[in-house]
C-alpha positions in Angstrom: 138.0 101.3 90.1 136.2 99.4 92.1 132.1 99.7 92.9 130.9 101.3 95.8 127.6 100.6 95.3 126.6 98.2 98.4 126.3 94.7 97.9 126.1 91.4 100.3 126.8 87.9 99.5 124.5 84.8 99.5 125.7 81.9 100.3 123.0 79.4 98.2 124.6 75.6 98.1 128.1 75.7 96.8 127.6 78.6 95.0 127.9 82.3 96.2 126.0 85.7 94.4 126.3 88.7 95.1 123.8 91.3 95.6 123.7 94.8 94.7 121.6 97.4 96.1 119.7 95.5 98.8 118.0 97.8 100.3 116.2 98.9 97.3 113.0 99.1 97.4 111.4 97.2 95.3 107.2 97.2 96.3 105.9 100.8 97.8 103.2 98.9 99.1 104.6 97.2 102.1 108.6 99.1 101.7 109.9 95.7 100.9 113.5 95.5 99.2 115.3 93.4 96.9 117.0 91.9 99.6 113.0 91.1 101.3 112.5 89.5 97.6 116.1 86.8 97.4 115.0 85.7 101.1 111.6 85.3 100.0 112.9 83.2 97.0 115.5 81.2 99.7 112.7 80.0 101.7 110.9 78.7 98.9 114.2 77.0 97.0 112.6 73.6 96.1 109.1 74.5 95.0 110.1 77.5 92.4 113.5 75.5 90.7 110.6 72.3 90.6 108.6 74.9 88.9 111.0 76.1 86.3 113.5 72.9 86.4 114.9 72.4 82.5 112.7 75.0 80.9 112.8 77.5 79.1 112.6 80.6 81.1 111.6 84.7 80.3 112.4 87.2 83.2 110.2 90.3 84.1 112.8 92.4 85.0 112.4 96.1 86.9 115.8 97.5 87.4 114.1 100.5 89.7 111.8 98.5 91.5 108.0 98.4 90.6 107.8 102.3 90.0 110.2 102.2 87.1 110.4 100.5 84.0 109.3 96.7 84.1 111.3 94.7 81.2 110.2 91.3 79.5 113.6 89.4 79.2 114.1 86.5 76.8 117.7 86.7 76.4 120.7 86.3 79.2 121.3 89.4 81.1 125.0 90.0 80.5 127.4 89.3 82.8 125.9 85.9 84.0 128.5 83.4 85.9 129.8 80.3 83.4 127.2 78.3 85.7 123.8 79.8 84.8 122.5 77.7 82.2 120.5 78.0 79.4 118.9 76.8 75.8 118.6 78.6 72.6 115.7 78.9 70.8 114.8 79.4 67.5 111.8 82.4 66.8 110.3 81.4 63.3 108.4 84.4 63.3 111.7 86.6 63.6 114.6 84.1 62.4 115.9 85.4 65.6 117.6 83.0 68.3 118.0 83.7 72.1 119.8 81.8 74.8 117.5 81.8 77.6 117.6 81.5 80.9 117.3 77.0 82.0 116.8 77.0 85.8 119.1 73.6 86.8 119.8 75.2 90.9 118.3 77.7 93.3 121.1 80.0 93.0 120.6 80.8 89.0 117.0 82.0 90.7 119.0 84.0 93.3 121.6 85.1 90.2 118.0 86.5 88.4 116.6 88.3 90.9 120.0 90.1 91.3 119.5 91.0 88.3 116.3 92.7 88.8 113.9 89.9 87.9 110.7 89.6 90.3 108.4 87.4 87.7 109.5 84.0 86.6 108.1 82.7 83.2 108.8 79.4 82.0 107.7 77.4 78.8 105.9 74.0 78.8 108.5 72.8 77.6 111.6 71.7 78.2 115.0 72.9 76.8 115.8 68.4 76.0 112.3 69.2 73.3 111.3 72.4 73.7 108.8 71.9 70.5 106.9 68.8 72.7 105.3 69.9 76.0 104.9 68.2 78.8 102.7 70.4 80.1 99.3 71.6 79.5 98.1 74.6 81.4 94.8 75.7 82.6 94.3 79.3 82.4 91.0 81.3 83.7 91.2 84.6 83.3 88.1 86.7 84.4 86.5 89.5 82.1 86.4 93.1 83.7 82.8 92.6 85.4 84.0 88.7 86.8 84.8 88.4 90.0 86.9 85.7 92.4 83.7 83.5 93.0 83.0 83.6 89.0 86.8 82.1 89.6 86.2 79.4 92.0 83.1 78.2 90.4 84.3 77.4 87.3 87.6 75.7 88.5 85.2 73.5 90.9 83.9 72.5 87.5 87.6 72.5 85.9 87.9 69.8 88.6 85.3 67.7 87.9 86.1 67.9 83.9 89.8 66.5 84.9 88.2 63.8 87.0 86.0 62.6 84.3 88.9 62.4 82.5 91.2 60.6 84.7 93.2 63.8 84.8 95.2 64.9 88.4 95.2 69.4 88.1 97.6 71.1 90.7 95.7 74.4 90.7 97.5 77.7 91.9 96.5 81.1 92.2 97.9 83.4 89.1 99.2 85.9 91.6 96.4 88.2 89.9 92.8 87.6 89.5 92.6 84.5 88.1 93.1 80.7 88.5 95.5 78.1 87.0 95.1 74.2 86.6 98.4 72.3 85.6 98.5 68.9 83.6 101.6 66.8 83.2 100.9 65.0 79.6 103.3 62.9 78.2 105.4 65.6 75.5 103.8 63.2 72.1 102.2 66.4 70.4 103.8 70.0 69.6 102.5 73.1 70.5 99.6 73.5 68.0 98.6 69.8 69.0 98.6 70.6 73.0 96.8 73.7 72.1 93.9 72.0 70.5 93.6 69.6 73.4 93.1 72.5 75.5 90.6 74.1 73.6 88.5 70.8 73.3 88.6 70.8 76.8 87.9 74.7 77.6 84.9 74.5 75.4 83.4 71.2 77.2 83.7 74.1 80.3 82.0 76.0 78.3 79.2 74.0 77.7 78.8 72.8 81.2 78.4 76.5 82.7 77.7 78.9 79.4 76.7 81.8 81.5 80.0 81.8 83.5 82.8 81.1 80.7 83.8 82.4 77.3 86.3 80.9 74.3 86.2 83.9 72.5 89.3 84.7 71.7 88.9 88.5 70.3 88.5 90.4 73.8 86.3 92.9 71.8 84.1 90.0 71.3 83.8 88.5 75.0 81.1 89.2 77.4 82.8 91.4 80.1 81.4 89.3 82.5 82.2 85.9 81.8 85.8 84.4 82.3 88.4 83.3 79.5 89.4 80.3 79.7 92.3 80.8 78.0 93.8 77.8 75.9 96.1 80.1 74.0 98.2 79.6 76.7 99.4 76.6 75.2 100.6 78.1 71.8 104.6 77.8 71.4 106.4 80.9 73.3 103.3 81.7 75.4 104.2 82.2 79.3 102.4 82.8 82.2 104.0 83.1 85.9 105.5 80.0 87.4 104.2 78.2 90.7 105.6 80.1 93.7 106.8 83.5 91.5 106.5 86.7 93.0 103.8 88.9 90.7 104.7 92.8 90.5 102.2 94.2 92.0 103.0 96.7 95.3 101.8 94.4 97.7 104.4 91.5 96.5 101.4 88.7 95.9 102.4 85.4 94.8 101.3 82.7 92.3 100.9 80.1 94.7 99.7 76.5 94.8 96.5 76.1 96.7 95.3 72.3 97.6 91.6 71.9 95.6 89.9 72.0 99.0 91.5 75.4 99.6 89.9 77.0 96.5 86.5 77.6 97.4 87.6 79.8 100.6 91.7 81.2 99.3 92.1 84.5 98.5 94.4 85.1 96.2 95.7 88.4 97.9 96.5 86.5 101.0 99.8 85.0 98.5 102.8 87.3 99.8 106.3 87.0 100.1 105.6 87.5 103.4 103.0 84.5 104.1 103.8 82.2 101.5 107.6 81.5 103.0 105.5 80.0 106.9 103.3 78.0 103.9 105.7 76.5 102.1 107.2 75.7 105.5 104.2 74.0 106.6 103.3 72.4 103.4 105.7 71.8 101.0 105.3 71.7 97.4 101.4 71.3 96.9 103.5 70.7 93.1 106.1 67.8 94.1 104.4 65.2 92.8 103.1 66.6 89.6 105.3 64.3 87.5 103.9 60.9 88.7 101.0 61.7 87.9 101.0 61.4 83.9 97.9 62.2 81.4 97.5 61.3 78.0 95.7 63.5 75.3 94.1 61.2 73.0 90.5 61.6 74.6 91.0 65.2 74.7 92.0 65.1 70.9 89.2 62.9 70.1 87.0 65.5 71.5 88.3 68.1 69.3 87.7 66.1 66.6 84.7 65.6 67.4 84.0 69.8 67.7 85.5 70.0 63.7 83.0 67.5 62.8 80.8 69.2 64.3 81.5 72.9 63.0 82.6 74.3 65.9 85.2 77.8 64.6 88.8 77.1 63.9 90.3 78.8 66.4 93.0 82.2 65.8 96.4 81.1 65.4 98.0 83.7 67.6 101.5 83.1 65.9 100.3 83.7 62.3 
């Protein structure tokens, strides 16, 4: 029997993607629908594809909209067209494998949205060599008593330290209450090595802003008024929302690239599926040239060695 559910056909380059239930409300605060979500991703197509390109990707799916169940899905949903590409990954803790979405074209993003995906959470490595990241991620995660002004202050110190290292950071709002900064790196180290470098950087930021920053891993031991520089986002299979990914909040916020000179004045709530398309049309992809700014992690690993010699506490292994 033929399906009676309403649908529309969306042309994406040389593909056609059938989107069912386009009028289903996904974001109750604004009334934005599944079709609005599709139109948003079409509007920022080059940006979201650049952010996801060739990366294993976890999908955050909301089959009935934000009011319903949220599914964190590693495996590609069933029924994918043959042109949707994947990468097979092994997860030693469970001794299992999963075929994860690996975006190489915009049509696969739109197909994932058809399958109720709202958020895209890619690895910091690419499918050619998943065990060696090419992206170092700095996650400024505010505590329960923090505010965005604190995030902005710490971001200024992060920028200062990156400049001293000769590293080019590409900031973006998290889409929540924090800020992310991405740095392209040579894929010379495994996830543990990149995480070790990220911890050394986080400790340096903490030394410079002890009143604002903590690197204490256990949440129960942290000062709730401090911001956590979450170096563990560089561990294997730890993912955060991509640049231009929508987040699962009622106002349809977007994790949005910003210029460094915008950080002090921006408000994450201003970046939504309704406002970001016009911004993208005007500014283009602010992360477009990230692959041209590759950083060698050696100085940070030297900092890590220095910290070890000074007796710094060994970090918790989130995968242990």
